[in-house]
N, C-alpha and C positions, 0 to 999 in steps of 0.2 A: 504493500500500500504506500502511495506517495502522499505527502502532506505538505501544504504550503500555509504559512502564517501571514495574514494581512493585517497591518497596523490600522487600528481605528482611532479617530480623534480622541484626545485625552479627556475632553469635556463632553463626550457623547454619553447620555444617560444609559444605564445598564439595560433598562426595559426596551429601549430602541435598539441597542446592540443585539439583544435576544431576538427581536423581530427581524433584524437584518439576517441573522444566522438562519432563521426559518426560511426566508426567501432565497437565500443563496443556493439552495438545492435546485431551484428552477433555472439557474443560469446556464447550466450545461448538463446534458444527460450523463456525462462521464463522472460527475460528482457523486460520491457514495455517502457523504455525510458532511455536516458542518456544525460547528459549535463556537460559542463565544467563551473566551477564557478571561474572566475578570482580572486575574492577577497580572496578566501581561497586556491587557487591553488589546487583545488580538482576536481575529477571526481565523479559526483553523479549518481549512478545507481539505478533505481527504478524497483521493481518487485512486483508481487502479494503477499499478505500475505501468510505465510506458506512456502515460498521459502527457500531453503538452501542457505542463503546469503554468507556463507563462501565459498561454492563451486563456486558460481558465481564470487565472488571476486578473487579467484585464477585464473580463466580463464581470467578475465579482466586484472589482473596484468601481466599475460603472454603477453597479447596484448600490454600493455604499455611498457614492456621491449623490445619487438620487434620493436616498432614504435618510441620510444623516440630518439630524435636527438638533440645532444648537440654540439659536436665538428664539425660535418658536417652541421650544421644548415645554411641554406640559406633562407632568407625571400623573399616572393614574392615582387616585386617592381612595382609601378604604372608607366606605360610608358606614358599614356595620360589620361587626365581628361576633361570632359565637364559638365558644370553646366547649366541645363535647366532653363528657366525663371519661370517655375511653382514652387510653394513653398509648395505644399501639395501632399499627396498620398491618393488615394481612396482605403482603406483597405477592402471595402465591395464588391470588384469585383467578387470574387468567389461566394458569396451568391447571388449577383444580376444576374449573368449568370445562376446560378442554378434555381432561381425562374422564370427566363424567359424561361427556357427549352433549353437554348443554350448549356449547358453541363449537362450531367447526370452521376453520379457516379455509375458505375456498380459493383465496388468492390475496394479493396485496391489498389490504384495506377492505376486504370483502369477507364477511362472516355469515354463517347461518345460525339461527337461534332456536333453542328448544329448552325443555326441562324447566328447572327452577329459574334460570335466567330469563326465558321468555315469559314465564308466569309473572315475575316481578316487573318486567318491562310493561306488560299489559296492565298490571295493577296501578303503576304510576300513571300510565296513559289514561286509564279510566278515571282516576282522581282528577287529573287536569281537565279532562273532557267534561266531567260533572261540574267542576268549578266554572268552566266556561258557560255551560248551559244554565246552571242553577243560580249562579251568583251574578254573572254578567249578561244572562239572557241571550247568549250567543246562538246564532243560527249554525247548526252543524253542516259541514260540507265534506265531500270527498273530492280530491283532485287527482289528476293523472300524474304519473311519473314524468311523462313528457311535458315540456312547456314550450310554447312557441318562441323561437329565437328572437322574434321581433319584440316580444314582451320584455325579454332581458335587455335588448338594445334600448328600449324606452326607459328601462329602469337604470341604465348606466352601468350594467353589470360587466359588459365586455371591456370597458375602459378601466374600471376600478378593480376587477377580479379576473382578469384574463388568465392568470395562472391557475385558477381553481375550476375553470369552466370544463364541463364534460359534454361533448356534442353527441347527439344521436344521428348517425350517418347511415346512408345507404348508397349502393353503387348507382352510377349513372344509368339512365334508361337508354341503353345503346346496345344493340345486338352484338356487335363485334367485341366491344369491351367486356360484356358479360360472358361471352364465349371464351375469351382469352383468360378471364379471371377463373372461370370454372375449370378450364383445362389445366391451369397451373396448380390447382388444388386437388386433382384426382389422386386417389390412393392415400388421402389423409396428409398431404404435404402441409408444412407449416404456413400459416397465414402470411401473405406477402403482397404488397402493392407495388406495382411498377412505377406509378406516378399518381399525383393527386388528381389528375384528370379523370381517373377512374371513379372518383367520389363526387357526388352531387353536393352543392353548397347546402349545408344543413338547414332545414326548416325548423328543427326542434333541437332542444337541449334536454339533458336530464336535469330535473329541477334542483336548484341549489338551496331553495327555501320555500316554505309553504305560502308565505304572505304574497309573493309575486303573483300567484294564481288569483288571489282575491282581487288585487288591483287590476289585473288584466281582465277579469270577468266583469269588472265594474266600469271599464273605460267608456268615455263619452256618455256618462250618465249623471243624474242630479238627484239629490235628496228631495224629499217632500217634507211638509210641516209635520206629518205623522211620525217621522223618524226621530223627532225631538233632539236633533243635533248629533246623534251617534248611532252607528250600526256596529255590531260585534259579530264576528264569525269565529268558528273554531274548526280545525281540521288536523289530521295526522297523516303523515306520509313519509315515504323514503326520500331522502335528499342526498345529493352527490356533490362533493367538493374534493377535487384532486389535491392531494397533500404531498406528492412527490416522496422524497426520502424521510419526510416528517411523520409518515404513517407508522403508528405503533399500537399494537395490541388493541384494546377496546377504547382507549381514550382519544384516538385520532384515526377515524375510518374514512375510506373513500365513499362508502355508502352507509348511511345511518338513518335512524328513525327520529323524526321531529314532530312534536305536538306544538301547535301555535294557537294562541288566542289573539285575534287581530282586531284592532280598534280603528274605525274610520269615522271621521266627522269633524265637528268644530274643535278648535284648538283646546279650549279649556276642558271640554268633555273627554278628549283623548288623553290629555295629561293626567286628569283625575283618574281615569280608568287604569292607566299604567301604574300610578302610585298605589291604587287599591290592589293590583296584582302583586306588586312588590310586598305589600304588607301581608297578604295571604301566604305567599310562598316563603317569606321569612318565618312566619309562624310555623309552617311545615318543617322548616329546618330546625326550629326549636323543639318541636315534638319528636322529630327523628333524633335529636341531640347529636347533630353532625358538627364537626369542625367546619366552619364556613366563613367566608368573607364576601360582602357585597361591595364591589368597587366600580369606579368609573372605568370605561374601556373604549376601545375603538375597533372598528372592523379591520380584517386583515387585508387592507388595500395593498396593491402592488406598488412598484417603485415610483412611477410618475405621480400618482395621486397621494402617496403615503403622507408626506409632510403636511400639506395643507388640510387634507380631510381628517387626518388624525388629530391635528390641533383643533379643528373646528368641533369635532365630536367631544373631545375631552374637555375643552374650554366651556362648552355649553351643556354638559351633562346629558348628552343625547343617548348615551348607551350605558347601561349598568350590566355587569356580569356577576352571576353567583358562582364563586370559585370554591371548589371542594378539594381539600388535600387528599391525595392517594398515597403519598409517602410523606415523611416528616418535612422534606424540603421541596415538594413538588405538588402543585394543585392543577386542576383542570376546570375549565368553564363549562358548567352543566346547564346553565340557563342564562338567558339575557332578556333585558327589558328595554325596549327601543322606542325612541320617538324620532320620527323622520321629518318633522315640521310639515310643510305643504309640498315636499319634493314629489311624492307620488301623485298627489292631487293634481299638480301641474302637468307632470309627464303623461298621465293617463286621462287627463281632462275629466276628472271627477269633481263635481261641484256640490257645495252645501245648498240648502234651500234658498239662501239669499244670493247664490251665484258665485261665491268665493271658492277657491280650490280647497278641497278637504285637507285636513291634517291626518296623519296616520301614526299608529304605534302598534307594538305587539309584545307579547310575552312568549318566548320560544324556549322549548325544553328539549335538550338532547337526551333522549331516553336511555340509550346505551351507557352514556357517561354517568347519568344519575344512578343507574343500577350498579355500575362498576364501583362508583365512589361509596355507595351505601354498603355494598358487600365488603369493600376494603376496610371501611371504618367500623361498622357495627355487626356485620355478618348477616346471614340469611334469616335466622330466627328472629333477631331483634328488628330487622327491617320489616318483616311481616307483622309483628306485634305492634310496632309503632305506626305503620301505615293504617292499621285498623283504628287506632286512636285518632289519627289525623282525619280519617273519613268521618268519624263521629263528631269531632269538634268543628271541622271546617265546613261541613255540609248540613 
């Protein structure tokens, strides 16, 4: 293995250096790993032996230059913290679930679910679905895994999250190209494309989040007085975000399950609903007695948009994340509470009853991460017991 160390600016905040390390894996397919070393203030990039490390370094240095934030640096801040009574973490959860057959790794970032793991995932999802329906009077929805590429374009996804996009592709409708492709793959030959001309421009992507479906389905519409300034929807589905070499076990998957409660309407109604969701889920954390922190956060923007959009989100408290430790010094984001202002109202032409663009927000729950963190912190029996108490108190 070949390793190159890239110096980072001395005054670059650690949290930004960590984000740069995550994005570095996207710079070149030959990169096998990247990490930030606080002691040396360096980014360590590892590749297979024989790699042109100078060429890789140039690409990573371009990334660093795009993402480094100094004058506009705003650090995430912890809003709430809860210390559970347990004092240890079960770091063997993934192996235990695998041996029991409750999860099976089908490929990089792709798992199948069963047994106790699936049961707990469905229990959490049922709780959030009921909170949506019974407390927020949300309209239940089901959405497709496929989402129109044009909806993601309107949402700005391709410019801000190009690195995470997963396209749903098919071959061009052309007799000769189809015959050539089929001929190359007779006898079970490995998948191979001779050129991108064989593939049609994707009309659909695999959905990266549930809420985009809601905004797309509401495009070019307006509220009525009967809406009372707010509509709420809830849905669960599979989401897809390509994570490159950052994919690990259950805490960072390419395909994962997400439940969302989505708020659409007038500004104050949306902000009030988001805050109510935060209070409810924080109470759930207390009932489960999990180690947890609620902190301001930003979305995983890629290089070009990173500095300005990260600053804007953090400075205006537009995104909060519920972070749950899975090791003494490592936590994962298991839920987020987002306020988008009127961005989606503008881009999808959704209007309030008085004609102004709607504001939007959502509470989003990564179900695999929630189950993984709960099993790691309090185990299966305690999770089941405390979920029953939460259902009794919250609903």
